N, C-alpha and C positions, 0 to 999 in steps of 0.2 A: 457212496459205498458199491458205486460202479452200477446201478440198476436203472434199469431203461425205464421210461414213465408208464408204459404198459405194465409194469411188474410194480409200481409203488402205488395203483391206483389200489390193487385189492389189498395191501399193507395198510395203507389211510385207512379204507372202509373198514376194515377187522380194528384199528385202533379205534377210529372213533365206536364202532358197534360196542364195543368192552367196555369203554368211558362216556358212557351216554352221560352220565350228569357233568362232567368237562363239558361236552359238547353243547349240552344245554346252557352254563353260564357262559361260555361264546357267543353265545346267539341273543343270551338276554340282555349281556353288557352292550351289542351291536345293537339292538333294538333301544336301549335304554340312551343312549349315546345320541344315536340319530332323531330322537325324539326330543332331547334337551337342546339340540342345535335347532330344531327345527321349528318348535315352540317356544325355547328361551324358559324355557320352565324347568325348574328342578325338580330330577327322576332320583330313584333308588332300586336297587338290587342286589340280593345278596349283602346285606350290611353295607354297601359301599353308594357313596350319592353323589350326585352330579350337578354340577351346577355350571350357569350358564353368566356369565358375567365382564362387562367391559370387554365382549370381542374376545374372550377366553373361556376356555371349558376346563373347568376344575372336576377332579377326581377325588374323593375327599375320603380317605384310608379309613379302615376301622381305628387306627392311631389317633387319627385328627390330622395327620400329615397330609397335603396337597401335591396332586401331580397338576400341573397346567400345560394346556395344549392353545399355541397361537394362533387367533385367525381362523377358526373351524369352520366348514364350508361343509355342504353336501354337494359331493361332486358323482362323475359317472369313471367305474374301475373298466378296466380293459375288456371285460364280460359285457359289459351295457349295463349294471345293476350300479344299486346304490352304492357309493362309498363316502368314507369323511376323509378330509383332507383338512391339512393345517400347517402354517409355516415352522420350519425347523432346519436345523443343519443339516445338510442331504450327504449324499457321497463325496462330492466335492470340495466339503468342508465348507459351502456358502450356505445364506439361507434361501429355502428352496419351499416349495409346496410339496408334502412330503402324504404319501395316503394310509390311510392305515381302517382297521376293522377290528370286531369284535377279538379274534383269537390276538390280535397284536397288542390290545388294549389289554387283555385279560393278562398276558406275558408281561406287559409295564406292574400292573397290579400285583401279580405275583411277586417278580424282582423287587416292589418297594416295599410290600406287608414282610418280604424274608430280611432285607435290609433294618427293617423295623423291630424285627424280633430281637435281631443280634445288636442293634442299638442299645434294647432294653436287658440284654444278658450284661452287654459291655458295663452299663451302669450300675447292676447287681453284682458287678467285678471289680466295682471302682477300686477299691483297697489294693487289686493286684497290680501287676506292673505289665500291662498291655503292652507290647510294642510295636503290633501290627495286628491287620485282619486281612482274611483273604475270603471273599463270599460269604461264607458261613462258618469259618474259621476264628479263634482268636489265637494269639501266639502271645504266651505270656513268660517271661523270664521271672524264674521263682527260686526260692530256696527247695531242694531236695526235700526239704520235708514236709514243704506244703502237701494238701490231700487231693490228688487227680479228683477222688471221689466227689470232694466236696466244690471242686471247680464244675463237674458236669453235674452235681444237685442244681448249682446255682443256675448254668445254662438252659436248664428243663426247666424253669419257672417261666408260667406262661403268664404274659403279660394281662392287666386286667381288663385291657380290651380286647381279647382275644380268648374269653372264658370259652370253655368246653374244648379248646384245640389241645391235640394228642402232640404233644412236644419233648423229647426226650435229645438228650444228648453223647456221646462219648468222646475220647481222648486219649491222649499216649504223651509221654513223655522221651525228651531225646537232649541231648547235648546239642545241637543245630539245630535249623528249621529242615524238616523235608515232609515232603505228603507221604499221607498216611498208604 
């Protein structure tokens, strides 16, 4: 955006001040991940479970699907604080030790849960001819008589493992794929 570091800090602070529950979630996840790795004991926060087993950190999503981090360890970040490292494919496209912390783990968790919700919707639409999906969209080839409203209702159904989630969908019709 062309902003200097001094200009970014107040924006970041304002966003964090406006979104305290997200910030709390970041640091709750950070704490339980570190505790899980250090103590090799299962942890839980915000209906998400964390296990250490056979040299792997597993994050169990509400759907039951698991994210896995290979050979996690507690390390030191560039600021001298505690951080989590694990083995994964880095920028060189080779296996290397990667660093992470609460907000990055939350990003992975949110993206994975979003994928699980999309898969639930796609299963509900299994009678449709789904030809592709892009992030949070499904692309359906259908007879023009098919009801877009019914498709949106199906995509708005909340998975049983996400009770209480406020979920809605909208859509559009076109002759060829295009971004809305």
